[in-house]
N, C-alpha and C positions, 0 to 999 in steps of 0.2 A: 456678787461672787462670794462663794462660801470657801474661805481660806482655812487651811489646816497647816500646823507646824509639825514637821516630823524631825525628831532628833535621834541621832545614832551615836553611841559611844561604846568603846571597848578596845581590845587589843587589835592592832592592825593585821589584816590578812587579805589575800586576794579574793575578790568577788563581793565585797560588801556593797559598793556602789551599784554594781550590776544587780545584785539580789534585791536591794531596796527599790531600785528603778523598775525592775520587772514586776515586783509586787504592786507598785503604784499603777503601772500600765494595766495590770490584770483587772484592777478596779476602775479603770478609765479616769484616773486622777492625773491631772497635768502638773508638771513641775514648773513653777514660775521662777524660782530662784534657788540656787544651791551654793552652799559654802562648806568647804571641807578642809581639815587640817590634820596633820599627824605630828604630835609632840612626844618625843621620846618613846615612840612605839605605840602611843595611845591614839586611836582613830576617833575623830570627832566630826560629825557632819550635821548640818541643819538645812532643811529644805522647807521652802514656802510653796504650798501646792494649792491648786484650785480643785475642789471636789464638788463643784456645782453639778457636774454631769456624772458623778460617781455612781457605779452600779450597785453599791451596797452602802448601808449606813455606817457611820463612824465607828460604832461599837464593834461591828463585824471586822472592820479593817484593823482596829486596835488588837483584837484577838489574833488576827493573822500575823500582825507585826510581832506580837509576843512570841508566837511560834517560830517565825522567821529569825528573830533575834537569837533564839536558842540554837537554831541550825547554824547560824553564822558566828556564834560566840560573842555577840554584842547585845546591847540593850537598845531596842527600837521603840520609840514612843510617838504617838500621834495625838495632837491636841488641837482644839479649835483655836485659831489665831485670835479670836475675840478676847480670850483669856489674857493673852500677852498685851494686847492693845489696852485693855482695861487696867492692867497693872501699871502701865507707864503713863496713864492719864493723871494720876494722883500727884 
């Protein structure tokens, strides 16, 4: 399984979860786990996704998420989960 971590942070507004989920579906990326919280109006969401069957490479998705983030007024990042696993092995 090729896992990717997607993080979203910014001012809370309607449509953030829907926008990110729709973008993932567009690339045939499956959401495995999702955590979201709002603290004092700041929206924060982390998703663990499976991109084994993704229809595009990670770089293309990262570019699309950058554009989506600007549209939604948040910052959206996608990174390989291996990076996070490696950081916590030490």
